[in-house]
mmCIF file of the protein (N, C-alpha, C, O) and its ligand, coordinates in Angstrom:
data_MODEL
# 
_entry.id   MODEL 
# 
loop_
_entity.id 
_entity.type 
_entity.pdbx_number_of_molecules 
1 polymer     1 
2 non-polymer 1 
# 
_entity_poly.entity_id                      1 
_entity_poly.type                           'polypeptide(L)' 
_entity_poly.nstd_linkage                   no 
_entity_poly.nstd_monomer                   no 
_entity_poly.pdbx_seq_one_letter_code       MKKPTAEMKQRMCIRKRRYRTQGDALDAALIAGVERQRTAYCCQLCGQWHLASV 
_entity_poly.pdbx_seq_one_letter_code_can   MKKPTAEMKQRMCIRKRRYRTQGDALDAALIAGVERQRTAYCCQLCGQWHLASV 
_entity_poly.pdbx_strand_id                 A 
# 
loop_
_entity_poly_seq.entity_id 
_entity_poly_seq.num 
_entity_poly_seq.mon_id 
_entity_poly_seq.hetero 
1 1  MET n 
1 2  LYS n 
1 3  LYS n 
1 4  PRO n 
1 5  THR n 
1 6  ALA n 
1 7  GLU n 
1 8  MET n 
1 9  LYS n 
1 10 GLN n 
1 11 ARG n 
1 12 MET n 
1 13 CYS n 
1 14 ILE n 
1 15 ARG n 
1 16 LYS n 
1 17 ARG n 
1 18 ARG n 
1 19 TYR n 
1 20 ARG n 
1 21 THR n 
1 22 GLN n 
1 23 GLY n 
1 24 ASP n 
1 25 ALA n 
1 26 LEU n 
1 27 ASP n 
1 28 ALA n 
1 29 ALA n 
1 30 LEU n 
1 31 ILE n 
1 32 ALA n 
1 33 GLY n 
1 34 VAL n 
1 35 GLU n 
1 36 ARG n 
1 37 GLN n 
1 38 ARG n 
1 39 THR n 
1 40 ALA n 
1 41 TYR n 
1 42 CYS n 
1 43 CYS n 
1 44 GLN n 
1 45 LEU n 
1 46 CYS n 
1 47 GLY n 
1 48 GLN n 
1 49 TRP n 
1 50 HIS n 
1 51 LEU n 
1 52 ALA n 
1 53 SER n 
1 54 VAL n 
# 
loop_
_struct_asym.id 
_struct_asym.entity_id 
A 1 
B 2 
# 
loop_
_chem_comp.id 
_chem_comp.type 
_chem_comp.mon_nstd_flag 
ALA 'L-peptide linking' y 
ARG 'L-peptide linking' y 
ASP 'L-peptide linking' y 
CYS 'L-peptide linking' y 
GLN 'L-peptide linking' y 
GLU 'L-peptide linking' y 
GLY 'peptide linking'   y 
HIS 'L-peptide linking' y 
ILE 'L-peptide linking' y 
LEU 'L-peptide linking' y 
LYS 'L-peptide linking' y 
MET 'L-peptide linking' y 
PRO 'L-peptide linking' y 
SER 'L-peptide linking' y 
THR 'L-peptide linking' y 
TRP 'L-peptide linking' y 
TYR 'L-peptide linking' y 
VAL 'L-peptide linking' y 
ZN  non-polymer         . 
# 
_pdbx_entity_nonpoly.entity_id   2 
_pdbx_entity_nonpoly.name        ? 
_pdbx_entity_nonpoly.comp_id     ZN 
# 
_pdbx_nonpoly_scheme.asym_id         B 
_pdbx_nonpoly_scheme.entity_id       2 
_pdbx_nonpoly_scheme.mon_id          ZN 
_pdbx_nonpoly_scheme.ndb_seq_num     1 
_pdbx_nonpoly_scheme.pdb_seq_num     101 
_pdbx_nonpoly_scheme.auth_seq_num    101 
_pdbx_nonpoly_scheme.pdb_mon_id      ZN 
_pdbx_nonpoly_scheme.auth_mon_id     ZN 
_pdbx_nonpoly_scheme.pdb_strand_id   A 
_pdbx_nonpoly_scheme.pdb_ins_code    . 
# 
loop_
_atom_site.group_PDB 
_atom_site.id 
_atom_site.type_symbol 
_atom_site.label_atom_id 
_atom_site.label_alt_id 
_atom_site.label_comp_id 
_atom_site.label_asym_id 
_atom_site.label_entity_id 
_atom_site.label_seq_id 
_atom_site.pdbx_PDB_ins_code 
_atom_site.Cartn_x 
_atom_site.Cartn_y 
_atom_site.Cartn_z 
_atom_site.occupancy 
_atom_site.B_iso_or_equiv 
_atom_site.pdbx_formal_charge 
_atom_site.auth_seq_id 
_atom_site.auth_comp_id 
_atom_site.auth_asym_id 
_atom_site.auth_atom_id 
_atom_site.pdbx_PDB_model_num 
ATOM   1   N  N  . MET A 1 1  ? 18.573 46.324 101.508 1.00 0.00 ? 1   MET A N  1 
ATOM   2   C  CA . MET A 1 1  ? 18.608 45.238 100.537 1.00 0.00 ? 1   MET A CA 1 
ATOM   3   C  C  . MET A 1 1  ? 19.047 43.939 101.204 1.00 0.00 ? 1   MET A C  1 
ATOM   4   O  O  . MET A 1 1  ? 19.988 43.910 101.997 1.00 0.00 ? 1   MET A O  1 
ATOM   5   N  N  . LYS A 1 2  ? 18.348 42.880 100.863 1.00 0.00 ? 2   LYS A N  1 
ATOM   6   C  CA . LYS A 1 2  ? 18.677 41.584 101.466 1.00 0.00 ? 2   LYS A CA 1 
ATOM   7   C  C  . LYS A 1 2  ? 19.938 40.996 100.850 1.00 0.00 ? 2   LYS A C  1 
ATOM   8   O  O  . LYS A 1 2  ? 20.220 41.168 99.664  1.00 0.00 ? 2   LYS A O  1 
ATOM   9   N  N  . LYS A 1 3  ? 20.667 40.314 101.678 1.00 0.00 ? 3   LYS A N  1 
ATOM   10  C  CA . LYS A 1 3  ? 21.835 39.593 101.165 1.00 0.00 ? 3   LYS A CA 1 
ATOM   11  C  C  . LYS A 1 3  ? 21.372 38.429 100.303 1.00 0.00 ? 3   LYS A C  1 
ATOM   12  O  O  . LYS A 1 3  ? 20.378 37.779 100.627 1.00 0.00 ? 3   LYS A O  1 
ATOM   13  N  N  . PRO A 1 4  ? 22.074 38.159 99.215  1.00 0.00 ? 4   PRO A N  1 
ATOM   14  C  CA . PRO A 1 4  ? 21.671 36.999 98.416  1.00 0.00 ? 4   PRO A CA 1 
ATOM   15  C  C  . PRO A 1 4  ? 21.868 35.701 99.185  1.00 0.00 ? 4   PRO A C  1 
ATOM   16  O  O  . PRO A 1 4  ? 22.902 35.484 99.816  1.00 0.00 ? 4   PRO A O  1 
ATOM   17  N  N  . THR A 1 5  ? 20.881 34.864 99.121  1.00 0.00 ? 5   THR A N  1 
ATOM   18  C  CA . THR A 1 5  ? 20.975 33.575 99.812  1.00 0.00 ? 5   THR A CA 1 
ATOM   19  C  C  . THR A 1 5  ? 21.757 32.588 98.949  1.00 0.00 ? 5   THR A C  1 
ATOM   20  O  O  . THR A 1 5  ? 22.033 32.846 97.778  1.00 0.00 ? 5   THR A O  1 
ATOM   21  N  N  . ALA A 1 6  ? 22.099 31.479 99.540  1.00 0.00 ? 6   ALA A N  1 
ATOM   22  C  CA . ALA A 1 6  ? 22.823 30.439 98.806  1.00 0.00 ? 6   ALA A CA 1 
ATOM   23  C  C  . ALA A 1 6  ? 21.986 29.960 97.629  1.00 0.00 ? 6   ALA A C  1 
ATOM   24  O  O  . ALA A 1 6  ? 22.514 29.657 96.559  1.00 0.00 ? 6   ALA A O  1 
ATOM   25  N  N  . GLU A 1 7  ? 20.680 29.896 97.838  1.00 0.00 ? 7   GLU A N  1 
ATOM   26  C  CA . GLU A 1 7  ? 19.804 29.437 96.761  1.00 0.00 ? 7   GLU A CA 1 
ATOM   27  C  C  . GLU A 1 7  ? 19.813 30.413 95.592  1.00 0.00 ? 7   GLU A C  1 
ATOM   28  O  O  . GLU A 1 7  ? 19.855 30.003 94.433  1.00 0.00 ? 7   GLU A O  1 
ATOM   29  N  N  . MET A 1 8  ? 19.775 31.715 95.904  1.00 0.00 ? 8   MET A N  1 
ATOM   30  C  CA . MET A 1 8  ? 19.822 32.722 94.841  1.00 0.00 ? 8   MET A CA 1 
ATOM   31  C  C  . MET A 1 8  ? 21.137 32.652 94.076  1.00 0.00 ? 8   MET A C  1 
ATOM   32  O  O  . MET A 1 8  ? 21.171 32.772 92.851  1.00 0.00 ? 8   MET A O  1 
ATOM   33  N  N  . LYS A 1 9  ? 22.226 32.455 94.830  1.00 0.00 ? 9   LYS A N  1 
ATOM   34  C  CA . LYS A 1 9  ? 23.528 32.344 94.168  1.00 0.00 ? 9   LYS A CA 1 
ATOM   35  C  C  . LYS A 1 9  ? 23.553 31.136 93.240  1.00 0.00 ? 9   LYS A C  1 
ATOM   36  O  O  . LYS A 1 9  ? 24.111 31.186 92.144  1.00 0.00 ? 9   LYS A O  1 
ATOM   37  N  N  . GLN A 1 10 ? 22.942 30.056 93.698  1.00 0.00 ? 10  GLN A N  1 
ATOM   38  C  CA . GLN A 1 10 ? 22.927 28.843 92.892  1.00 0.00 ? 10  GLN A CA 1 
ATOM   39  C  C  . GLN A 1 10 ? 22.131 29.064 91.615  1.00 0.00 ? 10  GLN A C  1 
ATOM   40  O  O  . GLN A 1 10 ? 22.522 28.595 90.546  1.00 0.00 ? 10  GLN A O  1 
ATOM   41  N  N  . ARG A 1 11 ? 21.007 29.781 91.724  1.00 0.00 ? 11  ARG A N  1 
ATOM   42  C  CA . ARG A 1 11 ? 20.208 30.069 90.536  1.00 0.00 ? 11  ARG A CA 1 
ATOM   43  C  C  . ARG A 1 11 ? 20.995 30.909 89.542  1.00 0.00 ? 11  ARG A C  1 
ATOM   44  O  O  . ARG A 1 11 ? 20.949 30.666 88.336  1.00 0.00 ? 11  ARG A O  1 
ATOM   45  N  N  . MET A 1 12 ? 21.721 31.903 90.058  1.00 0.00 ? 12  MET A N  1 
ATOM   46  C  CA . MET A 1 12 ? 22.527 32.745 89.179  1.00 0.00 ? 12  MET A CA 1 
ATOM   47  C  C  . MET A 1 12 ? 23.587 31.920 88.478  1.00 0.00 ? 12  MET A C  1 
ATOM   48  O  O  . MET A 1 12 ? 23.865 32.103 87.293  1.00 0.00 ? 12  MET A O  1 
ATOM   49  N  N  . CYS A 1 13 ? 24.172 31.009 89.238  1.00 0.00 ? 13  CYS A N  1 
ATOM   50  C  CA . CYS A 1 13 ? 25.218 30.152 88.691  1.00 0.00 ? 13  CYS A CA 1 
ATOM   51  C  C  . CYS A 1 13 ? 24.659 29.314 87.549  1.00 0.00 ? 13  CYS A C  1 
ATOM   52  O  O  . CYS A 1 13 ? 25.292 29.184 86.502  1.00 0.00 ? 13  CYS A O  1 
ATOM   53  N  N  . ILE A 1 14 ? 23.474 28.747 87.750  1.00 0.00 ? 14  ILE A N  1 
ATOM   54  C  CA . ILE A 1 14 ? 22.872 27.884 86.736  1.00 0.00 ? 14  ILE A CA 1 
ATOM   55  C  C  . ILE A 1 14 ? 22.529 28.690 85.484  1.00 0.00 ? 14  ILE A C  1 
ATOM   56  O  O  . ILE A 1 14 ? 22.713 28.225 84.359  1.00 0.00 ? 14  ILE A O  1 
ATOM   57  N  N  . ARG A 1 15 ? 22.025 29.911 85.702  1.00 0.00 ? 15  ARG A N  1 
ATOM   58  C  CA . ARG A 1 15 ? 21.633 30.767 84.575  1.00 0.00 ? 15  ARG A CA 1 
ATOM   59  C  C  . ARG A 1 15 ? 22.815 31.254 83.754  1.00 0.00 ? 15  ARG A C  1 
ATOM   60  O  O  . ARG A 1 15 ? 22.729 31.391 82.533  1.00 0.00 ? 15  ARG A O  1 
ATOM   61  N  N  . LYS A 1 16 ? 23.904 31.510 84.433  1.00 0.00 ? 16  LYS A N  1 
ATOM   62  C  CA . LYS A 1 16 ? 25.038 32.146 83.763  1.00 0.00 ? 16  LYS A CA 1 
ATOM   63  C  C  . LYS A 1 16 ? 25.851 31.159 82.953  1.00 0.00 ? 16  LYS A C  1 
ATOM   64  O  O  . LYS A 1 16 ? 25.876 29.957 83.218  1.00 0.00 ? 16  LYS A O  1 
ATOM   65  N  N  . ARG A 1 17 ? 26.515 31.720 81.953  1.00 0.00 ? 17  ARG A N  1 
ATOM   66  C  CA . ARG A 1 17 ? 27.434 30.916 81.167  1.00 0.00 ? 17  ARG A CA 1 
ATOM   67  C  C  . ARG A 1 17 ? 28.694 30.649 81.986  1.00 0.00 ? 17  ARG A C  1 
ATOM   68  O  O  . ARG A 1 17 ? 29.150 31.507 82.742  1.00 0.00 ? 17  ARG A O  1 
ATOM   69  N  N  . ARG A 1 18 ? 29.237 29.474 81.828  1.00 0.00 ? 18  ARG A N  1 
ATOM   70  C  CA . ARG A 1 18 ? 30.450 29.119 82.576  1.00 0.00 ? 18  ARG A CA 1 
ATOM   71  C  C  . ARG A 1 18 ? 31.662 29.124 81.649  1.00 0.00 ? 18  ARG A C  1 
ATOM   72  O  O  . ARG A 1 18 ? 31.578 28.768 80.474  1.00 0.00 ? 18  ARG A O  1 
ATOM   73  N  N  . TYR A 1 19 ? 32.763 29.530 82.208  1.00 0.00 ? 19  TYR A N  1 
ATOM   74  C  CA . TYR A 1 19 ? 34.026 29.512 81.472  1.00 0.00 ? 19  TYR A CA 1 
ATOM   75  C  C  . TYR A 1 19 ? 35.036 28.735 82.297  1.00 0.00 ? 19  TYR A C  1 
ATOM   76  O  O  . TYR A 1 19 ? 35.036 28.786 83.527  1.00 0.00 ? 19  TYR A O  1 
ATOM   77  N  N  . ARG A 1 20 ? 35.895 28.017 81.590  1.00 0.00 ? 20  ARG A N  1 
ATOM   78  C  CA . ARG A 1 20 ? 36.846 27.168 82.306  1.00 0.00 ? 20  ARG A CA 1 
ATOM   79  C  C  . ARG A 1 20 ? 37.938 27.984 82.974  1.00 0.00 ? 20  ARG A C  1 
ATOM   80  O  O  . ARG A 1 20 ? 38.440 27.612 84.034  1.00 0.00 ? 20  ARG A O  1 
ATOM   81  N  N  . THR A 1 21 ? 38.305 29.099 82.350  1.00 0.00 ? 21  THR A N  1 
ATOM   82  C  CA . THR A 1 21 ? 39.384 29.923 82.910  1.00 0.00 ? 21  THR A CA 1 
ATOM   83  C  C  . THR A 1 21 ? 38.972 31.385 82.896  1.00 0.00 ? 21  THR A C  1 
ATOM   84  O  O  . THR A 1 21 ? 38.019 31.773 82.220  1.00 0.00 ? 21  THR A O  1 
ATOM   85  N  N  . GLN A 1 22 ? 39.701 32.180 83.647  1.00 0.00 ? 22  GLN A N  1 
ATOM   86  C  CA . GLN A 1 22 ? 39.462 33.621 83.653  1.00 0.00 ? 22  GLN A CA 1 
ATOM   87  C  C  . GLN A 1 22 ? 39.679 34.189 82.254  1.00 0.00 ? 22  GLN A C  1 
ATOM   88  O  O  . GLN A 1 22 ? 38.947 35.072 81.806  1.00 0.00 ? 22  GLN A O  1 
ATOM   89  N  N  . GLY A 1 23 ? 40.710 33.659 81.567  1.00 0.00 ? 23  GLY A N  1 
ATOM   90  C  CA . GLY A 1 23 ? 41.009 34.125 80.211  1.00 0.00 ? 23  GLY A CA 1 
ATOM   91  C  C  . GLY A 1 23 ? 39.855 33.863 79.267  1.00 0.00 ? 23  GLY A C  1 
ATOM   92  O  O  . GLY A 1 23 ? 39.512 34.724 78.457  1.00 0.00 ? 23  GLY A O  1 
ATOM   93  N  N  . ASP A 1 24 ? 39.248 32.682 79.358  1.00 0.00 ? 24  ASP A N  1 
ATOM   94  C  CA . ASP A 1 24 ? 38.105 32.347 78.515  1.00 0.00 ? 24  ASP A CA 1 
ATOM   95  C  C  . ASP A 1 24 ? 36.959 33.330 78.748  1.00 0.00 ? 24  ASP A C  1 
ATOM   96  O  O  . ASP A 1 24 ? 36.324 33.794 77.802  1.00 0.00 ? 24  ASP A O  1 
ATOM   97  N  N  . ALA A 1 25 ? 36.707 33.639 80.008  1.00 0.00 ? 25  ALA A N  1 
ATOM   98  C  CA . ALA A 1 25 ? 35.607 34.547 80.354  1.00 0.00 ? 25  ALA A CA 1 
ATOM   99  C  C  . ALA A 1 25 ? 35.879 35.937 79.799  1.00 0.00 ? 25  ALA A C  1 
ATOM   100 O  O  . ALA A 1 25 ? 34.991 36.562 79.218  1.00 0.00 ? 25  ALA A O  1 
ATOM   101 N  N  . LEU A 1 26 ? 37.098 36.421 79.976  1.00 0.00 ? 26  LEU A N  1 
ATOM   102 C  CA . LEU A 1 26 ? 37.430 37.765 79.518  1.00 0.00 ? 26  LEU A CA 1 
ATOM   103 C  C  . LEU A 1 26 ? 37.463 37.824 77.990  1.00 0.00 ? 26  LEU A C  1 
ATOM   104 O  O  . LEU A 1 26 ? 37.095 38.840 77.400  1.00 0.00 ? 26  LEU A O  1 
ATOM   105 N  N  . ASP A 1 27 ? 37.896 36.748 77.355  1.00 0.00 ? 27  ASP A N  1 
ATOM   106 C  CA . ASP A 1 27 ? 37.867 36.684 75.889  1.00 0.00 ? 27  ASP A CA 1 
ATOM   107 C  C  . ASP A 1 27 ? 36.442 36.812 75.377  1.00 0.00 ? 27  ASP A C  1 
ATOM   108 O  O  . ASP A 1 27 ? 36.181 37.517 74.402  1.00 0.00 ? 27  ASP A O  1 
ATOM   109 N  N  . ALA A 1 28 ? 35.526 36.124 76.041  1.00 0.00 ? 28  ALA A N  1 
ATOM   110 C  CA . ALA A 1 28 ? 34.122 36.170 75.623  1.00 0.00 ? 28  ALA A CA 1 
ATOM   111 C  C  . ALA A 1 28 ? 33.574 37.588 75.757  1.00 0.00 ? 28  ALA A C  1 
ATOM   112 O  O  . ALA A 1 28 ? 32.819 38.045 74.898  1.00 0.00 ? 28  ALA A O  1 
ATOM   113 N  N  . ALA A 1 29 ? 33.944 38.281 76.818  1.00 0.00 ? 29  ALA A N  1 
ATOM   114 C  CA . ALA A 1 29 ? 33.506 39.665 77.008  1.00 0.00 ? 29  ALA A CA 1 
ATOM   115 C  C  . ALA A 1 29 ? 34.106 40.561 75.929  1.00 0.00 ? 29  ALA A C  1 
ATOM   116 O  O  . ALA A 1 29 ? 33.453 41.470 75.417  1.00 0.00 ? 29  ALA A O  1 
ATOM   117 N  N  . LEU A 1 30 ? 35.347 40.286 75.602  1.00 0.00 ? 30  LEU A N  1 
ATOM   118 C  CA . LEU A 1 30 ? 36.046 41.073 74.578  1.00 0.00 ? 30  LEU A CA 1 
ATOM   119 C  C  . LEU A 1 30 ? 35.369 40.908 73.222  1.00 0.00 ? 30  LEU A C  1 
ATOM   120 O  O  . LEU A 1 30 ? 35.143 41.881 72.502  1.00 0.00 ? 30  LEU A O  1 
ATOM   121 N  N  . ILE A 1 31 ? 35.053 39.667 72.889  1.00 0.00 ? 31  ILE A N  1 
ATOM   122 C  CA . ILE A 1 31 ? 34.403 39.375 71.611  1.00 0.00 ? 31  ILE A CA 1 
ATOM   123 C  C  . ILE A 1 31 ? 33.042 40.069 71.548  1.00 0.00 ? 31  ILE A C  1 
ATOM   124 O  O  . ILE A 1 31 ? 32.634 40.556 70.493  1.00 0.00 ? 31  ILE A O  1 
ATOM   125 N  N  . ALA A 1 32 ? 32.354 40.110 72.670  1.00 0.00 ? 32  ALA A N  1 
ATOM   126 C  CA . ALA A 1 32 ? 31.043 40.751 72.716  1.00 0.00 ? 32  ALA A CA 1 
ATOM   127 C  C  . ALA A 1 32 ? 31.167 42.272 72.783  1.00 0.00 ? 32  ALA A C  1 
ATOM   128 O  O  . ALA A 1 32 ? 30.174 42.990 72.663  1.00 0.00 ? 32  ALA A O  1 
ATOM   129 N  N  . GLY A 1 33 ? 32.390 42.755 72.975  1.00 0.00 ? 33  GLY A N  1 
ATOM   130 C  CA . GLY A 1 33 ? 32.617 44.199 73.021  1.00 0.00 ? 33  GLY A CA 1 
ATOM   131 C  C  . GLY A 1 33 ? 32.199 44.839 74.332  1.00 0.00 ? 33  GLY A C  1 
ATOM   132 O  O  . GLY A 1 33 ? 31.959 46.044 74.394  1.00 0.00 ? 33  GLY A O  1 
ATOM   133 N  N  . VAL A 1 34 ? 32.114 44.035 75.374  1.00 0.00 ? 34  VAL A N  1 
ATOM   134 C  CA . VAL A 1 34 ? 31.649 44.553 76.667  1.00 0.00 ? 34  VAL A CA 1 
ATOM   135 C  C  . VAL A 1 34 ? 32.710 44.385 77.753  1.00 0.00 ? 34  VAL A C  1 
ATOM   136 O  O  . VAL A 1 34 ? 32.390 44.355 78.941  1.00 0.00 ? 34  VAL A O  1 
ATOM   137 N  N  . GLU A 1 35 ? 33.967 44.277 77.342  1.00 0.00 ? 35  GLU A N  1 
ATOM   138 C  CA . GLU A 1 35 ? 35.020 43.992 78.324  1.00 0.00 ? 35  GLU A CA 1 
ATOM   139 C  C  . GLU A 1 35 ? 35.148 45.071 79.393  1.00 0.00 ? 35  GLU A C  1 
ATOM   140 O  O  . GLU A 1 35 ? 35.603 44.805 80.506  1.00 0.00 ? 35  GLU A O  1 
ATOM   141 N  N  . ARG A 1 36 ? 34.736 46.312 79.040  1.00 0.00 ? 36  ARG A N  1 
ATOM   142 C  CA . ARG A 1 36 ? 34.815 47.387 80.036  1.00 0.00 ? 36  ARG A CA 1 
ATOM   143 C  C  . ARG A 1 36 ? 33.681 47.314 81.052  1.00 0.00 ? 36  ARG A C  1 
ATOM   144 O  O  . ARG A 1 36 ? 33.782 47.876 82.142  1.00 0.00 ? 36  ARG A O  1 
ATOM   145 N  N  . GLN A 1 37 ? 32.623 46.634 80.702  1.00 0.00 ? 37  GLN A N  1 
ATOM   146 C  CA . GLN A 1 37 ? 31.468 46.552 81.607  1.00 0.00 ? 37  GLN A CA 1 
ATOM   147 C  C  . GLN A 1 37 ? 31.379 45.210 82.332  1.00 0.00 ? 37  GLN A C  1 
ATOM   148 O  O  . GLN A 1 37 ? 30.449 44.973 83.104  1.00 0.00 ? 37  GLN A O  1 
ATOM   149 N  N  . ARG A 1 38 ? 32.341 44.348 82.081  1.00 0.00 ? 38  ARG A N  1 
ATOM   150 C  CA . ARG A 1 38 ? 32.265 43.013 82.686  1.00 0.00 ? 38  ARG A CA 1 
ATOM   151 C  C  . ARG A 1 38 ? 33.539 42.695 83.439  1.00 0.00 ? 38  ARG A C  1 
ATOM   152 O  O  . ARG A 1 38 ? 34.634 43.127 83.081  1.00 0.00 ? 38  ARG A O  1 
ATOM   153 N  N  . THR A 1 39 ? 33.358 41.939 84.475  1.00 0.00 ? 39  THR A N  1 
ATOM   154 C  CA . THR A 1 39 ? 34.498 41.429 85.217  1.00 0.00 ? 39  THR A CA 1 
ATOM   155 C  C  . THR A 1 39 ? 34.294 39.927 85.394  1.00 0.00 ? 39  THR A C  1 
ATOM   156 O  O  . THR A 1 39 ? 33.164 39.454 85.521  1.00 0.00 ? 39  THR A O  1 
ATOM   157 N  N  . ALA A 1 40 ? 35.374 39.200 85.400  1.00 0.00 ? 40  ALA A N  1 
ATOM   158 C  CA . ALA A 1 40 ? 35.287 37.752 85.569  1.00 0.00 ? 40  ALA A CA 1 
ATOM   159 C  C  . ALA A 1 40 ? 35.500 37.411 87.036  1.00 0.00 ? 40  ALA A C  1 
ATOM   160 O  O  . ALA A 1 40 ? 36.344 38.004 87.708  1.00 0.00 ? 40  ALA A O  1 
ATOM   161 N  N  . TYR A 1 41 ? 34.726 36.451 87.520  1.00 0.00 ? 41  TYR A N  1 
ATOM   162 C  CA . TYR A 1 41 ? 34.946 36.003 88.896  1.00 0.00 ? 41  TYR A CA 1 
ATOM   163 C  C  . TYR A 1 41 ? 34.862 34.486 88.954  1.00 0.00 ? 41  TYR A C  1 
ATOM   164 O  O  . TYR A 1 41 ? 34.142 33.855 88.181  1.00 0.00 ? 41  TYR A O  1 
ATOM   165 N  N  . CYS A 1 42 ? 35.606 33.923 89.879  1.00 0.00 ? 42  CYS A N  1 
ATOM   166 C  CA . CYS A 1 42 ? 35.610 32.481 90.056  1.00 0.00 ? 42  CYS A CA 1 
ATOM   167 C  C  . CYS A 1 42 ? 34.443 32.114 90.961  1.00 0.00 ? 42  CYS A C  1 
ATOM   168 O  O  . CYS A 1 42 ? 34.333 32.606 92.084  1.00 0.00 ? 42  CYS A O  1 
ATOM   169 N  N  . CYS A 1 43 ? 33.576 31.247 90.462  1.00 0.00 ? 43  CYS A N  1 
ATOM   170 C  CA . CYS A 1 43 ? 32.367 30.872 91.198  1.00 0.00 ? 43  CYS A CA 1 
ATOM   171 C  C  . CYS A 1 43 ? 32.686 29.783 92.215  1.00 0.00 ? 43  CYS A C  1 
ATOM   172 O  O  . CYS A 1 43 ? 33.339 28.788 91.902  1.00 0.00 ? 43  CYS A O  1 
ATOM   173 N  N  . GLN A 1 44 ? 32.210 29.994 93.440  1.00 0.00 ? 44  GLN A N  1 
ATOM   174 C  CA . GLN A 1 44 ? 32.477 29.012 94.490  1.00 0.00 ? 44  GLN A CA 1 
ATOM   175 C  C  . GLN A 1 44 ? 31.561 27.805 94.383  1.00 0.00 ? 44  GLN A C  1 
ATOM   176 O  O  . GLN A 1 44 ? 31.831 26.759 94.973  1.00 0.00 ? 44  GLN A O  1 
ATOM   177 N  N  . LEU A 1 45 ? 30.479 27.950 93.630  1.00 0.00 ? 45  LEU A N  1 
ATOM   178 C  CA . LEU A 1 45 ? 29.536 26.843 93.501  1.00 0.00 ? 45  LEU A CA 1 
ATOM   179 C  C  . LEU A 1 45 ? 30.006 25.822 92.484  1.00 0.00 ? 45  LEU A C  1 
ATOM   180 O  O  . LEU A 1 45 ? 30.015 24.622 92.759  1.00 0.00 ? 45  LEU A O  1 
ATOM   181 N  N  . CYS A 1 46 ? 30.396 26.294 91.310  1.00 0.00 ? 46  CYS A N  1 
ATOM   182 C  CA . CYS A 1 46 ? 30.763 25.359 90.245  1.00 0.00 ? 46  CYS A CA 1 
ATOM   183 C  C  . CYS A 1 46 ? 32.267 25.312 90.019  1.00 0.00 ? 46  CYS A C  1 
ATOM   184 O  O  . CYS A 1 46 ? 32.752 24.441 89.296  1.00 0.00 ? 46  CYS A O  1 
ATOM   185 N  N  . GLY A 1 47 ? 33.017 26.233 90.625  1.00 0.00 ? 47  GLY A N  1 
ATOM   186 C  CA . GLY A 1 47 ? 34.464 26.221 90.482  1.00 0.00 ? 47  GLY A CA 1 
ATOM   187 C  C  . GLY A 1 47 ? 34.935 26.730 89.135  1.00 0.00 ? 47  GLY A C  1 
ATOM   188 O  O  . GLY A 1 47 ? 36.125 26.672 88.822  1.00 0.00 ? 47  GLY A O  1 
ATOM   189 N  N  . GLN A 1 48 ? 33.987 27.236 88.324  1.00 0.00 ? 48  GLN A N  1 
ATOM   190 C  CA . GLN A 1 48 ? 34.367 27.801 87.039  1.00 0.00 ? 48  GLN A CA 1 
ATOM   191 C  C  . GLN A 1 48 ? 34.170 29.311 87.076  1.00 0.00 ? 48  GLN A C  1 
ATOM   192 O  O  . GLN A 1 48 ? 33.885 29.878 88.131  1.00 0.00 ? 48  GLN A O  1 
ATOM   193 N  N  . TRP A 1 49 ? 34.319 29.956 85.937  1.00 0.00 ? 49  TRP A N  1 
ATOM   194 C  CA . TRP A 1 49 ? 34.300 31.413 85.898  1.00 0.00 ? 49  TRP A CA 1 
ATOM   195 C  C  . TRP A 1 49 ? 33.021 31.927 85.269  1.00 0.00 ? 49  TRP A C  1 
ATOM   196 O  O  . TRP A 1 49 ? 32.505 31.342 84.316  1.00 0.00 ? 49  TRP A O  1 
ATOM   197 N  N  . HIS A 1 50 ? 32.514 33.023 85.808  1.00 0.00 ? 50  HIS A N  1 
ATOM   198 C  CA . HIS A 1 50 ? 31.359 33.710 85.233  1.00 0.00 ? 50  HIS A CA 1 
ATOM   199 C  C  . HIS A 1 50 ? 31.742 35.156 84.998  1.00 0.00 ? 50  HIS A C  1 
ATOM   200 O  O  . HIS A 1 50 ? 32.736 35.652 85.529  1.00 0.00 ? 50  HIS A O  1 
ATOM   201 N  N  . LEU A 1 51 ? 30.929 35.822 84.189  1.00 0.00 ? 51  LEU A N  1 
ATOM   202 C  CA . LEU A 1 51 ? 31.090 37.264 84.009  1.00 0.00 ? 51  LEU A CA 1 
ATOM   203 C  C  . LEU A 1 51 ? 30.035 37.983 84.837  1.00 0.00 ? 51  LEU A C  1 
ATOM   204 O  O  . LEU A 1 51 ? 28.888 37.544 84.927  1.00 0.00 ? 51  LEU A O  1 
ATOM   205 N  N  . ALA A 1 52 ? 30.443 39.095 85.438  1.00 0.00 ? 52  ALA A N  1 
ATOM   206 C  CA . ALA A 1 52 ? 29.512 39.923 86.200  1.00 0.00 ? 52  ALA A CA 1 
ATOM   207 C  C  . ALA A 1 52 ? 29.623 41.356 85.702  1.00 0.00 ? 52  ALA A C  1 
ATOM   208 O  O  . ALA A 1 52 ? 30.668 41.772 85.202  1.00 0.00 ? 52  ALA A O  1 
ATOM   209 N  N  . SER A 1 53 ? 28.542 42.099 85.842  1.00 0.00 ? 53  SER A N  1 
ATOM   210 C  CA . SER A 1 53 ? 28.581 43.515 85.502  1.00 0.00 ? 53  SER A CA 1 
ATOM   211 C  C  . SER A 1 53 ? 29.461 44.263 86.500  1.00 0.00 ? 53  SER A C  1 
ATOM   212 O  O  . SER A 1 53 ? 29.485 43.953 87.691  1.00 0.00 ? 53  SER A O  1 
ATOM   213 N  N  . VAL A 1 54 ? 30.180 45.249 85.986  1.00 0.00 ? 54  VAL A N  1 
ATOM   214 C  CA . VAL A 1 54 ? 31.059 46.027 86.857  1.00 0.00 ? 54  VAL A CA 1 
ATOM   215 C  C  . VAL A 1 54 ? 30.228 47.029 87.641  1.00 0.00 ? 54  VAL A C  1 
ATOM   216 O  O  . VAL A 1 54 ? 30.772 47.791 88.440  1.00 0.00 ? 54  VAL A O  1 
HETATM 217 ZN ZN . ZN  B 2 .  ? 28.991 28.970 88.993  1.00 0.00 2 101 ZN  A ZN 1 
# 
């Protein structure tokens, strides 16, 4: 499997919803009922938080 390129990461960043804090991201997962399947990570591109599948 190829490593994701910077361009691919940027596309993912643009597609994904952004959260200002880790708490905001995890709250959103909780509300959606998917907190067990999601993890929050700090994005190096936008400096905000996204949710990723576990
Ligand atoms: Zn991002």
